[in-house]
C-alpha positions in Angstrom: 181.3 95.9 46.8 180.3 97.9 49.8 182.8 99.5 52.2 181.5 100.5 55.6 183.7 101.6 58.5 183.6 103.8 61.6 186.3 104.9 63.9 185.7 106.3 67.3 188.0 109.2 68.1 188.7 111.0 71.4 189.2 114.3 69.6 186.8 117.0 68.5 185.8 117.2 64.8 187.8 120.4 64.2 191.0 118.8 65.4 190.4 115.7 63.3 189.6 117.7 60.2 192.8 119.7 60.7 194.7 116.5 60.9 193.2 115.1 57.8 194.1 118.3 56.0 197.7 118.2 57.2 200.3 117.3 54.6 202.6 115.9 57.2 199.9 113.5 58.3 199.3 112.4 54.7 203.1 111.8 54.3 203.0 109.8 57.5 200.2 107.6 56.3 201.7 107.1 52.9 205.0 106.1 54.5 203.3 103.4 56.6 202.4 101.6 53.4 205.8 102.2 51.7 204.3 104.7 49.3 205.2 108.2 48.0 203.0 111.2 48.4 202.9 112.6 44.9 200.7 115.6 45.5 198.5 117.0 48.3 196.2 119.9 47.8 193.7 121.6 50.1 191.3 123.8 48.1 189.6 126.2 50.4 189.7 127.1 54.1 189.3 124.1 56.3 187.1 126.2 58.6 184.5 126.1 55.8 183.7 123.8 52.9 186.9 122.6 51.2 188.2 119.9 48.9 191.2 117.7 49.7 193.0 115.9 46.8 195.7 113.4 47.6 197.7 111.5 45.1 199.9 108.6 46.3 202.1 106.2 44.4 201.7 102.9 46.2 203.4 99.6 45.8 201.1 96.8 44.5 202.9 93.9 46.3 199.9 93.6 48.7 197.3 94.1 46.0 195.4 91.2 44.6 197.2 89.4 41.8 194.4 90.1 39.3 194.9 93.8 39.9 198.7 93.7 39.7 198.4 92.2 36.2 196.9 95.5 35.0 199.2 98.0 36.9 202.6 96.6 37.5 204.7 97.2 40.7 203.2 100.6 41.7 200.0 102.5 41.1 198.9 106.1 41.6 195.9 106.3 43.8 193.9 109.6 43.7 191.6 110.4 46.6 189.3 113.4 46.4 187.3 114.4 49.5 184.9 117.3 49.2 184.1 118.3 52.8 181.1 120.4 53.8 181.3 123.4 56.1 181.0 122.4 59.7 177.7 122.2 61.5 177.3 124.1 64.8 178.7 121.1 66.7 181.6 120.7 64.2 180.2 117.7 62.4 180.8 117.4 58.6 180.1 115.3 55.6 182.2 114.6 52.5 181.8 113.1 49.1 184.6 110.6 48.4 186.0 109.5 45.1 189.1 107.3 44.7 190.6 106.2 41.4 193.3 103.6 41.1 195.8 104.6 38.3 194.8 103.2 34.9 192.6 100.5 36.4 188.9 100.9 35.7 188.3 100.6 39.4 186.9 103.3 41.5 185.5 104.0 44.9 182.7 106.5 45.5 180.7 107.3 48.6 180.5 109.5 51.6 182.5 110.2 54.7 181.1 111.6 57.9 182.7 113.2 60.9 180.2 113.4 63.7 180.7 115.1 67.1 180.1 112.9 70.1 180.2 113.5 73.8 183.6 111.9 73.9 185.1 113.4 70.7 184.0 112.3 67.3 183.2 109.4 65.0 184.8 109.2 61.5 182.6 107.1 59.2 182.8 105.8 55.7 180.1 104.4 53.4 181.3 103.7 49.9 181.1 101.3 46.9 184.0 99.8 44.9 183.2 99.3 41.3 184.9 98.3 38.1 183.8 98.8 34.5 185.7 95.9 32.9 183.3 93.6 31.1 183.1 90.0 32.5 186.0 90.4 35.0 185.1 93.8 36.5 183.2 92.2 39.4 186.1 89.9 40.2 188.5 92.9 40.2 186.2 95.0 42.4 185.8 92.0 44.8 189.6 91.5 44.9 190.3 95.2 45.3 187.7 95.8 48.0 189.8 94.4 51.0 192.9 96.3 49.8 191.1 99.6 49.4 189.1 99.1 52.6 192.3 98.6 54.6 193.8 101.7 53.1 190.9 103.9 53.9 190.5 102.4 57.4 194.2 103.1 58.0 193.5 106.8 57.8 190.9 106.7 60.5 192.9 104.4 62.8 196.0 106.7 62.7 194.3 110.0 63.3 194.3 109.8 67.1 197.9 108.6 67.4 199.0 111.4 65.1 197.2 114.0 67.2 198.4 112.6 70.5 202.1 112.6 69.4 201.9 116.4 69.9 
């Protein structure tokens, strides 16, 4: 299942990337969905190439029933973003990998942060997959809207976080 999303932001890429790499922002996002930030690690200097690893414990009450059967009331979601060094205009790309607890469901793809004349655009192109024989496609299809909303939430909340001061 394909995930594609873009969010127009009124802030320069360097401000957006600093927000994405801010533990307080990650805690804020996690709290919006009634989760717990289990770990947050920035490996490298955000002014250059770096890797951001976030592990959240999230409730599954909004997850598809077919997925809840496998994980219970909460699930640990690990998100790893390996961001490139910025280009001259501040634009960047990242590889993205998301795993969902013990579920054989994963997300892999790319993120982009492109400079624009009015700020930047945060983009996502990824695929949700599952390796369970026979029902894997159903699980991936059911999980796609849940995962898509979670990833889109990040993009939609960046501006409001920055603007709060």
